[in-house]
N, C-alpha and C positions, 0 to 999 in steps of 0.2 A: 677365321673370323666369323663365318657364318655361323658357327658353332656358339660362341660367344654372343651372337646376334639372337640367336634363338633362343638361348638360356636367359639373356636379359628380357626377350619378349614372353617367355615363359613366366618369369619372375613379375614382369610389370601385369601380367593377366592375374597371376594370383594377387597382389598386391590390390588390384584393382576389385577383384572379389573380397578381399579383407576390409576395404573400405565400404563396399556394400553390407558387408555385414555389420558393420560400426554403425552405418545410416540406418539400418533395419533395428539393431539395438536401441537406437535413440527414439525411433518411432513406437516401438513395443513400450519404453520406460516413458508412459504417459507424464508422470509427474516429476521427470527429472530428476529421479534422486540416485540415480546411479545402479539403480536395480530393477529387475522386472519381477513382478508379483505374478502369482494364479491369475488375479483378476486381469492384469494388463495383458497377460498372454491370451487370455480367454477373449478378451474382449478385442484385440487387434486380429486375430483368428478369425471372430465373427466378421469384422468389417470387411474382411478378404472374401468372405463367403464360406468359410470353412466353420460351422457349426460343430465345435469339438463338445464332447460331454465334458462334466467336470472332472470325471475319471482320466479321460485322455489327456486333460489339462495336466492334472495331477501327476500323471505318468511321464510326459513331458517335462515338465519341471525336475523330478525325481531324477532324470537322466542327466540332465544337465548340472545339477545342484550338488556340485563335490564336497561343499563344506556343511551339508546339509543345515543351512539357515533358515529354507524356506524362501530364498531369493535365487536370481539367477544376476552374478556380478558380470561386466563387461567380459573379464576373464573366462568365467564359464561358459558364455554364450558363445565367444569365439572358438574356446576349444571344443564345444560341442559341435558348432558348424563348420570347423576347418580340419578335424581330424583325418578325415581322406583326401587332403591336399599333399602335393608333393611341392615342398617349398625350397628345396635346393637350400642354397646359404642366403636365403631373402633376410632373414632377421640380421646377420651379419652385414649385408649390404646396408640395410637400412640404418643400423647401428651406425657405419661409417657415414653415411650419407647426412645424417643428421649433426654429427660434429661437424663436417664440411658446410653444412648449410648455415649452422649458428656462427656465424661469422663475427657476430660482435660478442659472442660469448654471454649471452643474457639466460642460456638454456630456455629460449622461445623463439618459435618460427611464425611469421606473419606471412599472410598471400605476397605482399610486398617482397619480403625477404626472398622466398621461393623465388619470385618472378626476376629478381636482381640476380640472384646466382643464376638461374637458367639463362637468362640474355648474356650474362658473363660466360658461360660455359658455350655459348653460340646456340642453344635449344630453344626452340620457338615453342613457348608456353606462355598463352595469352594471361593477362593479370587475371580474368575472370576465372580460367581453369586454376590458375594457383589457389586464388581465395576458394574455389569450390573443395580443392584438396585438404586445404588447411580446415576449412570447416566439416568437412567429414571426420577428419581426425581429432576435433576441437571438441573433448567430452563436457567440458565445463563450461563452455559456451564465452567466453573471455575474447575470442577473436584471434587466437593465437594457440599455437600446439606447443605445451612445455615439454620439458623433457621427460617428464614423469608420464604424460599422455602417450608420447611417443614410445615408451617403455611397454605400457600396456600393448600395444601392438606388437612391437618386436618379440616381448616375451611370450606371448600367446602363438607365433609362430614359432618358437624354439621349442616350443611344449608339443608342437605337432609331430 
């Protein structure tokens, strides 16, 4: 049982790291168009005190830009920043979890939905924490996590 607990703990740590990366992507994506440009990357790096040269920014972009369109998508950003993670079967766990959490079958999950499921499972997770989790996964800002948004996270973990 302790091994299951350790495995779940490691997977939750990985999930928290991925959620932090999603939040970082959203911070980099200043115009909220779903992509990071050279200018956005250079700007955010400068704002945190790292004055990268234009060549350094271009090299970073080139490293992650798999489809060579000059932009970083959320998938490319996650792949670039999670390639060294040990994810175990986190992608499978998350896929199953979304299906279980989507009790009404509308293929979206709100903070309230998550909170209700957690309560039903006897797990103490505040409504505020549930809202924060949903917000960090909500790529289009509509207040809910759609199945497509959830798949972005799951697919990026499968690619690791």
